[in-house]
C-alpha positions as MATLAB code, in Angstrom:
seq = 'XXXXXXXXXXXXXXXXXXXXXXXXXXXXXXXXXXXXXXXXXXXXXXXXXXXXXXXXXXXXXXXXXXXXXXXXXXXXXXXXXXXXXXXXXXXXXXXXXXXXXXXXXXXXXXXXXXXXXXXXXXXXXXXXXXXXXXXXXXXXXXXXXXXXXXXXXXXXXXXXXXXXXXXXXXXXXXXXXXXXXXXXXXXXXXXXXXXXXXXXXXXXXXXXXXXXXXXXXXXXXXXXXXXXXXXXXXXXXXXXXXXXXXXXXXXXXXXXXXXXXXXXXXXXXXXXXXXXXXXXXXXXXXXXXXXXXXXXXXXXXXXXXXXXXXXXXXXXXXXXXXXXXXXXXXXXXXXXXXXXXXXXXXXXXXXXXXXXXXXXXXXXXXXXXXXXXXXXXXXXXXXXXXXXXXXXX';
ca = [
     -25.240   57.156   -3.697;
     -22.292   59.045   -2.176;
     -21.700   62.684   -3.105;
     -19.264   63.095   -6.012;
     -17.197   65.548   -4.012;
     -16.954   63.210   -1.060;
     -14.175   60.701   -1.112;
     -15.199   57.319    0.190;
     -12.819   55.821    2.732;
     -10.230   53.624    1.106;
     -10.998   49.971    1.672;
      -7.981   48.023    2.947;
      -6.752   45.402    0.567;
      -6.918   41.835    1.823;
      -3.583   40.035    1.938;
      -4.083   36.364    1.203;
      -1.429   35.517    3.797;
      -2.952   37.678    6.540;
      -6.184   36.802    8.327;
      -8.853   39.301    9.349;
      -7.367   39.637   12.837;
      -3.962   40.580   11.377;
      -2.454   37.187   12.276;
      -0.061   35.565    9.848;
      -1.581   32.585    8.108;
       0.584   29.487    8.211;
       1.737   28.499    4.743;
       2.377   24.786    4.223;
       5.021   23.409    1.930;
       4.382   20.565   -0.527;
       5.498   17.962    2.008;
       3.030   19.045    4.671;
       0.249   19.373    2.134;
       0.939   15.850    0.872;
       0.931   14.499    4.447;
      -2.412   16.193    5.183;
      -3.880   14.690    2.031;
      -2.473   11.275    2.869;
      -4.075   11.384    6.316;
      -7.451   11.870    4.631;
      -6.863    8.704    2.604;
      -8.417    6.138    4.934;
      -7.197    2.951    3.178;
      -3.677    4.386    3.111;
      -3.788    5.111    6.849;
      -5.070    1.590    7.522;
      -2.185    0.192    5.476;
       0.282    2.397    7.350;
      -1.084    1.138   10.669;
      -0.670   -2.486    9.570;
       2.923   -1.828    8.481;
       3.741   -0.149   11.792;
       2.452   -3.223   13.635;
       4.389   -5.634   11.413;
       7.656   -3.716   11.668;
       7.239   -3.309   15.430;
       6.664   -7.060   15.654;
       9.847   -7.625   13.625;
      12.015   -5.201   15.601;
      10.840   -6.423   19.014;
      10.363  -10.081   18.044;
      12.372  -11.298   21.050;
       9.988   -9.470   23.374;
       6.709  -10.203   21.549;
       7.303  -13.903   20.801;
       6.469  -16.263   23.692;
       9.353  -18.595   22.768;
      12.635  -18.462   20.800;
      12.211  -19.441   17.166;
      14.239  -22.638   17.635;
      12.494  -23.723   20.859;
      10.733  -27.004   20.140;
       8.763  -29.690   21.925;
       8.913  -32.719   19.664;
       6.051  -34.505   21.406;
       3.744  -31.598   20.577;
       4.316  -31.708   16.828;
       1.364  -30.243   14.925;
      -0.342  -29.195   18.163;
      -3.526  -27.238   17.335;
      -3.893  -23.555   18.281;
      -4.505  -23.054   21.978;
      -8.088  -22.194   22.816;
      -8.021  -19.080   25.006;
     -10.946  -19.225   27.430;
     -12.635  -17.155   30.079;
     -14.891  -19.942   31.326;
     -15.125  -23.729   31.438;
     -16.925  -26.440   33.388;
     -15.292  -25.183   36.591;
     -16.731  -21.661   36.260;
     -15.815  -18.276   34.849;
     -12.659  -16.216   35.215;
     -11.703  -12.628   34.510;
      -8.234  -13.822   33.536;
      -7.783  -15.675   30.240;
      -6.495  -19.213   30.463;
      -5.835  -22.323   28.398;
      -6.015  -26.018   29.201;
      -2.693  -27.866   29.242;
      -2.026  -30.592   26.691;
      -1.881  -34.193   27.824;
      -0.524  -37.159   25.911;
      -2.382  -40.462   25.984;
      -2.126  -43.712   24.056;
      -5.285  -44.857   22.284;
      -6.417  -48.448   21.667;
      -4.316  -48.569   18.483;
      -1.210  -47.528   20.410;
      -1.134  -44.158   18.681;
      -0.123  -41.007   20.530;
      -3.117  -38.774   21.139;
      -2.705  -35.083   22.035;
      -5.681  -33.444   23.742;
      -6.359  -30.602   26.221;
      -7.169  -31.450   29.846;
     -10.295  -29.477   30.859;
      -9.737  -30.177   34.561;
      -6.711  -27.856   34.800;
      -6.087  -24.228   33.940;
      -2.949  -22.444   32.801;
      -3.524  -18.718   33.188;
      -2.102  -16.373   30.577;
       0.215  -13.739   32.021;
       1.891  -10.678   30.592;
       5.482   -9.518   31.109;
       6.668  -12.943   32.236;
      10.118  -14.422   32.716;
      11.388  -16.287   29.668;
      14.479  -17.305   27.778;
      17.236  -14.659   27.946;
      17.842  -12.536   24.859;
      19.284   -9.181   23.809;
      16.700   -6.581   22.876;
      17.739   -4.903   19.622;
      20.884   -7.015   19.887;
      22.209   -4.764   22.678;
      20.151   -4.861   25.897;
      20.220   -8.161   27.862;
      16.677   -9.071   28.908;
      14.608  -12.098   29.866;
      11.120  -10.551   29.999;
       8.626  -11.551   27.334;
       5.292   -9.996   26.538;
       3.127  -13.047   27.089;
       3.346  -16.491   28.667;
       1.381  -19.078   30.647;
       1.531  -20.769   34.028;
       3.136  -24.189   34.148;
       1.737  -27.447   35.545;
       3.603  -30.549   36.773;
       4.794  -32.491   33.736;
       3.980  -35.899   35.249;
       0.636  -36.619   36.900;
      -0.572  -40.166   37.473;
       1.424  -41.625   34.623;
       0.217  -38.967   32.146;
       2.507  -36.338   30.697;
       1.309  -32.719   30.613;
       2.598  -29.756   28.621;
       1.691  -26.139   29.327;
       2.547  -24.370   26.064;
       0.861  -21.336   24.552;
       0.338  -21.955   20.854;
      -1.647  -18.942   19.646;
      -1.421  -20.128   16.028;
      -0.605  -23.770   16.577;
       2.677  -25.653   16.317;
       4.652  -26.913   13.326;
       6.042  -30.388   12.693;
       8.814  -29.860   15.230;
       6.540  -28.616   18.013;
       7.725  -25.026   17.526;
       5.326  -22.148   18.127;
       4.197  -20.779   14.762;
       3.370  -17.326   16.162;
       6.877  -16.965   17.624;
       8.435  -18.025   14.336;
       6.214  -15.567   12.432;
       7.494  -12.757   14.674;
      11.114  -13.719   13.992;
      10.347  -14.389   10.326;
       9.062  -10.830    9.961;
      12.625   -9.644   10.524;
      13.663  -11.406    7.326;
      10.626  -10.997    5.086;
       9.842   -7.368    5.947;
      13.419   -6.082    5.903;
      14.438   -7.913    2.716;
      11.722   -6.047    0.810;
      12.710   -2.710    2.341;
      16.473   -3.072    1.866;
      16.072   -4.520   -1.624;
      13.891   -1.590   -2.683;
      16.356    0.918   -1.201;
      19.260   -0.701   -3.079;
      17.249   -0.558   -6.316;
      16.518    3.080   -5.513;
      20.232    3.886   -5.304;
      21.150    1.942   -8.458;
      18.182    3.246  -10.459;
      18.692    6.892   -9.491;
      22.425    6.703  -10.232;
      22.161    4.997  -13.622;
      18.914    6.661  -14.716;
      20.016   10.133  -13.616;
      23.425    9.806  -15.268;
      21.939    8.421  -18.487;
      19.281   11.115  -18.806;
      21.481   14.051  -17.862;
      24.548   13.387  -20.015;
      22.904   11.693  -23.014;
      25.112   10.774  -25.965;
      27.196    7.617  -25.862;
      26.792    7.361  -22.077;
      23.032    7.201  -22.519;
      23.358    4.608  -25.294;
      25.616    2.299  -23.265;
      23.537    2.501  -20.087;
      20.235    2.002  -21.908;
      21.522   -1.055  -23.757;
      22.556   -2.450  -20.387;
      19.071   -1.793  -19.009;
      17.479   -3.478  -22.003;
      19.668   -6.560  -21.602;
      18.578   -6.936  -17.976;
      14.913   -6.331  -18.820;
      14.968   -8.968  -21.580;
      15.789  -11.725  -19.107;
      12.783  -13.431  -17.422;
      12.746  -12.111  -13.877;
      12.018  -15.314  -11.949;
      14.466  -17.424  -13.951;
      17.098  -14.752  -13.457;
      16.421  -15.000   -9.711;
      17.062  -18.743   -9.833;
      20.180  -18.314  -11.992;
      21.733  -15.754   -9.667;
      20.860  -17.822   -6.598;
      22.620  -20.876   -8.048;
      25.672  -18.695   -8.659;
      26.209  -18.477   -4.893;
      27.636  -21.473   -3.000;
      25.152  -23.706   -1.208;
      27.266  -23.732    1.964;
      26.480  -20.132    2.929;
      24.999  -19.535    6.376;
      21.698  -17.737    6.986;
      23.214  -14.252    7.276;
      25.112  -14.644    4.019;
      22.008  -16.011    2.284;
      20.015  -13.049    3.615;
      22.318  -10.488    1.996;
      22.663  -12.621   -1.129;
      18.890  -12.612   -1.606;
      18.805   -8.818   -1.180;
      21.540   -8.465   -3.817;
      19.763  -10.861   -6.180;
      16.428   -9.044   -5.906;
      18.151   -5.715   -6.504;
      20.060   -6.907   -9.574;
      16.820   -8.168  -11.088;
      14.648   -5.121  -10.457;
      16.689   -1.967  -11.102;
      16.511   -1.721  -14.904;
      12.872   -0.711  -15.357;
      13.107    1.836  -12.560;
      16.259    3.350  -14.083;
      14.569    3.793  -17.467;
      11.674    5.714  -15.927;
      14.086    7.977  -14.022;
      16.033    8.549  -17.236;
      12.880    9.703  -19.039;
      12.025   12.121  -16.220;
      15.572   13.531  -16.149;
      15.509   14.091  -19.933;
      12.535   16.395  -19.390;
      13.789   18.108  -16.229;
      17.267   18.963  -17.566;
      15.695   21.415  -20.031;
      14.065   23.499  -17.300;
      15.195   27.074  -16.746;
      16.471   26.516  -13.219;
      18.793   23.758  -14.479;
      20.142   26.067  -17.174;
      20.639   28.778  -14.555;
      22.571   26.345  -12.346;
      24.855   25.573  -15.273;
      25.327   29.256  -15.979;
      26.579   29.970  -12.455;
      29.151   27.193  -12.776;
      27.729   24.371  -10.635;
      29.253   20.977  -11.279;
      27.253   18.295  -13.067;
      27.139   16.100   -9.977;
      25.737   18.909   -7.862;
      23.138   19.827  -10.475;
      21.954   16.228  -10.642;
      21.896   15.780   -6.854;
      20.463   19.186   -5.886;
      18.202   20.217   -8.760;
      17.211   17.238  -10.907;
      16.791   14.123   -8.770;
      14.802   15.904   -6.002;
      12.168   16.700   -8.633;
      11.648   12.987   -9.227;
      10.989   12.234   -5.551;
       7.206   12.152   -5.916;
       7.410    9.258   -8.345;
      10.335    7.658   -6.495;
       8.476    7.426   -3.162;
       5.377    5.894   -4.726;
       7.314    3.492   -6.973;
       9.512    2.315   -4.095;
       6.498    1.685   -1.869;
       4.765   -0.328   -4.573;
       7.974   -2.241   -5.393;
       8.552   -3.623   -1.883;
       5.729   -6.237   -2.104;
       7.389   -7.729   -5.181;
      10.595   -8.288   -3.242;
       8.701   -9.845   -0.328;
       7.111  -12.267   -2.801;
      10.490  -12.886   -4.443;
      12.088  -13.860   -1.129;
       9.075  -15.995   -0.253;
       9.274  -17.810   -3.590;
      12.993  -18.520   -3.214;
      12.575  -19.710    0.375;
       9.538  -21.787   -0.577;
      11.654  -23.592   -3.171;
      14.464  -24.119   -0.657;
      16.786  -21.583   -2.333;
      16.381  -18.694    0.085;
      16.559  -18.462    3.863;
      17.210  -21.929    5.265;
      16.072  -23.642    8.450;
      16.248  -23.162   11.360;
      16.190  -19.413   10.642;
      12.545  -18.616    9.914;
      11.123  -16.519    7.127;
       7.535  -16.378    6.008;
       8.538  -18.095    2.776;
      10.281  -21.149    4.202;
       7.536  -21.522    6.831;
       5.081  -22.014    3.952;
       7.119  -24.906    2.624;
       5.027  -27.434    4.562;
       1.856  -26.024    3.015;
       2.965  -27.509   -0.315;
       2.079  -30.928    1.084;
      -1.668  -31.297    0.484;
      -1.998  -33.926    3.213;
      -0.353  -31.687    5.799;
      -2.433  -28.726    4.664;
      -5.635  -30.723    4.980;
      -4.829  -32.021    8.467;
      -3.090  -28.920    9.824;
      -4.531  -25.814    8.108;
      -2.751  -23.480   10.541;
       0.436  -23.920    8.475;
      -1.071  -21.215    6.227;
      -0.657  -18.488    8.867;
       2.594  -17.182    7.285;
       0.682  -16.752    4.012;
      -1.873  -14.611    5.840;
       0.906  -12.318    7.033;
       2.446  -12.150    3.547;
      -0.965  -11.168    2.169;
      -1.453   -8.537    4.900;
       1.992   -7.002    4.279;
       1.533   -6.855    0.508;
      -1.948   -5.343    0.796;
      -0.688   -2.786    3.325;
       2.160   -1.663    1.062;
      -0.214   -1.344   -1.887;
      -2.699    0.689    0.156;
       0.084    2.999    1.340;
       1.385    3.277   -2.227;
      -2.074    4.232   -3.523;
      -2.414    6.821   -0.784;
       0.999    8.319   -1.515;
       0.248    8.417   -5.237;
      -2.861   10.504   -4.564;
      -1.113   12.629   -1.939;
       1.835   13.690   -4.100;
      -0.244   14.244   -7.245;
       0.734   17.821   -8.285;
      -2.764   18.438   -9.621;
      -4.185   18.099   -6.136;
      -1.558   19.619   -3.838;
      -3.688   22.728   -3.337;
      -6.773   20.782   -2.259;
];
């Protein structure tokens, strides 16, 4: 025990922001903490990876797709998926290849489509193809993947060297190429529709919750009127309000507008409830005391505090808009041929006979399922990442 008259050396206090080697400890804000927590959410990261692939496929569809979406070979209607091989009866190969299709006439005078195992069409990357403009700006003619060609006429038999990774549709068009182009419609409609709902919901919900009074009453009655209408029937009603002669671009923006008009009311009511609580906080009262305008208080101090919910809700809302577009297109009320979307590509799957004989028509449904699952996984991950009770973990 130290002597009473001897002063023990003063122990230095430990600063929580300073490490033992006197180096400043990096302090993360809520955004970085949420991102670190999201990265530890494995399903969310898997979903994010799937979405990156799908959006990259949509943006660079001209480069990724072997053929333009309208390129057809009528004699190869309902051609089965090409079998990519590394070996056949002639031996093995380090380069993947397919067998070209040949058309024969059977004893019943029916056209028979079958691969010719005696010939090879090697798969190549970065090949010359139909000209296009990358991102609508850069003229190019290079495509990611293609195959060698063979003479079309050999001994009275016609041959076709086409790469059908997912088979062909009733017009002989490559389903994989049309899925790539269709992703531009299906993936962006959900994103743009959700962003438009975000703007409408934040504006109406924030205004209603902040001002209250008769403004709140009027806006909430409007929300309730929209919410009382059955969503899908309202979709059909609004779609019939537009003329049937619109082209694909006009239909595209009309569908975005329709989906937004249907889905904003519930989101606005939630924002209104959050704003009612936030407007009573001390920092909002202080902003009023220093003379800030109402618009600036709402934009700078109230709505940013709803962003945690807004990000998660928007992410989880996008799949509903993808399904909405798919349903409209499936019924022939959305994006029309020849412009592809995942919804109108599924139209042929409604025919049980076609579905039984050509099951590859369901490939667009697989991509719809993958996109919806990916958005839900990302939404679950974001919900856990921005949870205020866990931001310090």
